N, C-alpha and C positions, 0 to 999 in steps of 0.2 A: 598953512601948514606950508613947512621949509622943503625946497625941491634939492635933494641931494645930486649935481652937477658931476661929481666924482663917480657916481655907481653908474649916474646915466649913461656919462660918455664911456667910462669901462665896458657897461653893458653893450653901445652901439660897436665897441672895437671889435668885440667877441661874436658880435653877430656878424659883423664884416667878416671876418677872420675864417668865422664858421662856415660862410656861405660860399667860400674859396673852396677850388679841389684841392690846393697845394699852398705854395709858396705866395705871400705877398710881400710887397713894397712899403716899407712905413712912410715913403711919399704916398703914395696911393690910400693908405688907410686915413692919412688927415687931410687927402682932398677928398674921399668919396665916403668915409663911415658916419659922417656928422658929427664926428666927436668935437670938441675946442682943441684946437693943434697945441696949445700950452699943456693940456691933459695929456696928448698919446703918451709921451716917454715913459713920464713916468704910472701910467698905467700898464704899459709894454714892462717896463722894469717888475711890475706887483707880479703880474701873470707869468712873466718869467718866473719869479722866484717861488710861485706857489704851484709852479710843476704844470701849466695850464698850455702855455707857449714855448717853443724855441725858438732861440737865432738863428737863423742859418748862414748869414754872414752879417758882418760890424763895421763901422766904419774906423776910419783910421785910431779917431780915439775913443772905440770903445762903443759907440750909440749903434743899436742893432740898423740896419737897412733893409734886411728883408729877414721875414718871421712867418711861421705857421703854426698848427695848432699841433701839439705833444701827441705823436702817435701811441696808441696803449699797445705797449710792449707783452704781448700774453707769453 
């Protein structure tokens, strides 16, 4: 059975962000989520595109630096 590391790392990122009460730095996600550092930015991009995540602050070239789980707008 092959392990899908992309899905596993995306789940680790979701779990880490969900455990936070508010905003999370991408640096902390890389250091503490347990996800492979090379999969963090692609996963964050996909989570943003899906509407699960919002980018609070971006670096100069557009990479996210602070993110949070998107709030439900009822």
